[in-house]
C-alpha positions as CSV (number, residue, x, y, z in Angstrom):
1,M,78.6,133.7,103.0
2,G,78.1,131.1,105.7
3,M,78.5,127.3,105.3
4,K,75.2,125.7,104.6
5,E,74.0,122.1,104.7
6,I,72.9,120.9,101.3
7,T,71.3,117.7,100.2
8,E,72.8,115.4,97.5
9,Q,69.8,116.2,95.3
10,Q,70.3,120.0,95.6
11,W,74.0,119.5,94.7
12,L,73.3,117.3,91.7
13,Q,70.7,119.9,90.5
14,Q,73.2,122.8,90.7
15,E,76.4,120.8,89.9
16,A,76.3,121.6,86.1
17,A,75.9,125.3,86.8
18,S,78.7,125.5,89.3
19,Q,81.4,128.0,88.5
20,G,84.8,128.5,90.1
21,K,85.9,126.9,93.3
22,E,83.5,125.3,95.9
23,A,84.0,122.7,98.6
24,V,81.8,120.0,100.0
25,F,82.4,118.8,103.6
26,F,81.1,115.3,104.1
27,F,80.3,114.3,107.6
28,T,78.1,112.1,109.8
29,P,76.3,113.4,112.8
30,L,77.9,111.0,115.3
31,C,81.5,111.5,114.1
32,G,83.7,113.3,116.6
33,T,86.5,114.1,114.2
34,C,83.8,115.5,111.8
35,R,82.7,117.9,114.6
36,I,86.3,119.0,115.1
37,G,86.8,119.5,111.3
38,L,83.6,121.5,111.1
39,R,84.8,123.8,114.0
40,M,88.1,124.3,112.1
41,L,86.1,125.2,109.0
42,E,84.1,127.7,110.9
43,I,87.2,129.4,112.2
44,A,88.8,129.4,108.7
45,E,85.6,130.9,107.4
46,A,85.7,133.6,110.1
47,A,89.2,134.4,109.0
48,G,87.9,135.2,105.5
49,I,88.0,132.3,103.1
50,S,86.5,133.0,99.7
51,T,85.5,129.4,98.7
52,P,81.8,128.5,99.4
53,V,81.6,125.4,101.6
54,F,78.6,123.1,101.6
55,L,78.0,120.6,104.3
56,M,76.6,117.2,103.4
57,N,75.6,114.2,105.5
58,I,77.3,111.3,103.7
59,N,74.6,108.9,104.9
60,Y,72.2,110.6,102.5
61,A,74.7,111.0,99.6
62,P,75.1,107.5,98.0
63,I,75.5,108.9,94.5
64,L,78.3,111.3,95.3
65,R,79.9,108.9,97.7
66,E,80.2,106.4,94.9
67,K,81.0,108.8,92.1
68,W,83.7,110.7,94.0
69,R,84.9,107.6,95.8
70,V,84.7,109.2,99.3
71,A,86.4,106.6,101.5
72,S,85.6,108.0,104.9
73,V,84.5,111.0,106.9
74,P,85.4,113.7,107.5
75,C,86.2,114.5,103.9
76,L,86.5,117.9,102.4
77,V,86.2,117.8,98.6
78,L,87.4,120.8,96.7
79,T,85.6,121.2,93.3
80,E,86.2,123.3,90.2
81,E,83.1,123.8,88.0
82,G,81.3,121.2,90.0
83,K,84.0,118.5,89.5
84,P,86.2,117.2,92.4
85,V,89.8,118.3,92.1
86,Q,91.2,117.5,95.6
87,M,90.1,115.5,98.6
88,E,91.3,116.1,102.1
89,Y,90.6,113.5,104.8
90,A,93.0,114.9,107.5
91,M,91.7,118.1,108.9
92,Q,95.3,119.0,110.0
93,S,94.8,122.6,111.1
94,V,92.8,125.7,110.7
95,D,95.7,127.2,108.7
96,T,95.8,124.2,106.3
97,L,92.1,124.5,105.7
98,Y,92.4,128.3,105.3
99,Q,95.1,127.9,102.7
100,L,93.0,125.4,100.7
101,L,89.9,127.6,100.8
102,K,91.2,131.1,100.6
């Protein structure tokens, strides 16, 4: 599967067609806790999560940042059918992320 970086425009174009669970991980390049969160997501992915995870630089996502009210980074937004259902700001542990995304 592999996590892939996606632009806001790409997400908005496919949002309506989204089916099932997906997740968007908002980050900024210079954010240290974002790097740690990303590493934990990579480990959770290697452990076999089934939810596709998209990476998005929040600096280039003003529409989603506003629409979904993303307060800070890192932020993992879980979506169902393209709509946000849960937001996680604290990347507590690999196990927590695994449980959310399995």
